[in-house]
C-alpha positions, -999 to +999 in steps of 0.1 A: -409-815+092-375-819+090-375-820+051-395-788+050-372-768+072-341-780+053-356-772+019-369-738+032-338-726+048-317-726+016-343-706-003-344-678+024-306-675+025-307-675-015-332-645-014-308-629+014-277-633-007-294-621-038-306-589-021-272-585-008-255-591-042-276-565-056-266-541-031-229-549-037-231-545-072-251-513-072-224-499-050-196-511-073-213-496-103-221-463-087-185-461-076-178-465-112-203-436-124-191-415-095-154-418-105-166-407-141-178-376-126-148-369-103-126-371-135-148-346-156-162-323-129-172-300-155-205-320-154-216-307-120-200-271-131-220-269-161-250-280-143-248-252-116-238-224-143-275-217-158-291-218-123-265-194-108-269-171-140-305-172-133-300-166-096-276-131-104-302-119-134-333-119-110-319-109-080-298-079-094-316-071-128-353-079-121-356-081-083-361-048-078-392-046-100-408-078-085-432-074-055-437-107-037-457-093-009-434-102+017-407-086+037-379-110+029-354-103+004-362-113-033-332-140-032-350-155-001-381-159-023-364-172-053-339-195-041-363-227-037-372-222-075-338-221-085-328-252-066-354-271-086-343-257-118-308-267-108-321-303-103-340-303-136-309-294-155-287-319-138-310-349-146-303-344-183-270-359-179-282-390-167-303-395-196-272-386-216-250-410-198-272-438-200-276-433-237-239-434-241-236-465-221-263-482-242-246-471-275-211-480-264-223-515-255-217-512-218-253-524-211-245-556-231-214-562-215-229-560-181-258-582-192-232-612-199-217-607-163-233-622-129-245-590-117-281-579-107-299-565-135-315-536-113-280-523-103-272-509-135-300-484-137-298-477-098-262-469-101-271-442-127-297-431-101-278-429-071-250-410-091-274-383-100-288-377-067-249-373-054-242-351-084-273-330-081-269-325-044-235-311-049-247-288-077-276-277-053-250-272-025-231-249-050-260-231-058-269-222-022-232-211-015-237-186-042-270-175-029-254-170+003-227-147-011-255-123-028-276-122+006-297-154+010-304-160+047-323-183+067-328-190+105-341-226+099-330-251+123-314-286+115-349-303+113-360-278+085-329-280+065-331-319+066-369-316+056-356-296+026-330-320+019-353-348+019-377-330-004-351-323-030-340-358-028-373-370-037-375-343-064-342-357-078-352-393-076-385-387-095-370-366-122-340-392-126-362-419-132-379-399-159-344-394-173-339-431-172-369-438-194-356-410-218-319-425-220-334-460-227-358-447-253-339-420-270-326-424-307-300-399-303-279-379-279-299-347-285-332-368-278-318-380-246-313-348-230-339-326-245-367-341-222-355-319-196-366-288-211-402-289-201-390-297-167-367-266-165-394-244-179-421-257-155-411-234-125-416-203-145-451-211-146-453-214-109-446-194-077-410-198-081-404-162-093-436-142-087-466-147-067-494-166-086-519-141-077-499-115-101-504-138-132-535-137-158-566-159-148-558-191-168-520-190-160-527-184-124-549-214-124-524-237-137-496-224-116-516-228-084-525-266-094-491-278-108-467-296-087-439-271-086-459-244-069-466-268-038-427-279-037-414-244-040-440-229-013-431-260+011-392-254+007-397-215+011-419-218+040-392-244+057-363-219+053-385-188+064-396-207+097-432-204+088-459-229+089-461-251+057-497-261+065-512-285+040-488-276+011-462-302+024-488-331+020-497-317-014-460-317-025-451-350-010-481-368-027-469-351-061-434-364-055-441-398-042-468-404-071-444-393-098-413-413-083-437-445-082-449-439-117-417-430-131-399-461-116-426-484-129-425-472-162-385-472-163-388-509-152-412-516-180-392-500-205-360-518-193-375-552-196-389-547-230-355-537-241-337-567-226-362-590-247 
């Protein structure tokens, strides 16, 4: 009995120590990645430029010709889709930075050090979450300047932040797969183009009932529409209905699948 307790205790302590070690390693490497971004803030600025340009274009050029069936201003209708485009644009930099780290031998150096293997990828992922949420905040700031208004309470804003964080995590793990498997710099970031285009085939810019039949069917059944409609309802203080559960199912499913595939790809790469 005494022997079992004595031999079991160190195992438990070792597991706890390993988990703590992984958290510390991830924190250190995330700090390294964030310092790179702080030394080159143009990454965040560049990520926000295209969505801001789209926001201004649709609000001031096309907005007057688009009927949304709502009394709210078009910028209020448009903003949720623009936020998703901001994130889809931003995650391309994760694949790009990951590819450069691999080509520069950084991964090999980390593998020779006594650090948790998972910490390297998680550092890139957490850096992406921070950088993209900053870009999202910049875009929301510009939207406020051009007329966006919301009476949503703190709970609704926290729900929106949670949905955007889940969206960022899911897309970032897809970016990890692209960064690990790419053969060139262009290939590492090109994966994001379909993700940026997807909101255009959703309810992000116009109601789906204004689209031709097959396009409307696709728009109504793809994940971006459920996510956009949920965010829009939260910001407009409207009932989210069942859309929020559809959005969460898509987000969690995509996150789990992307994370699992990224882990498999990383393990094969290390062999």
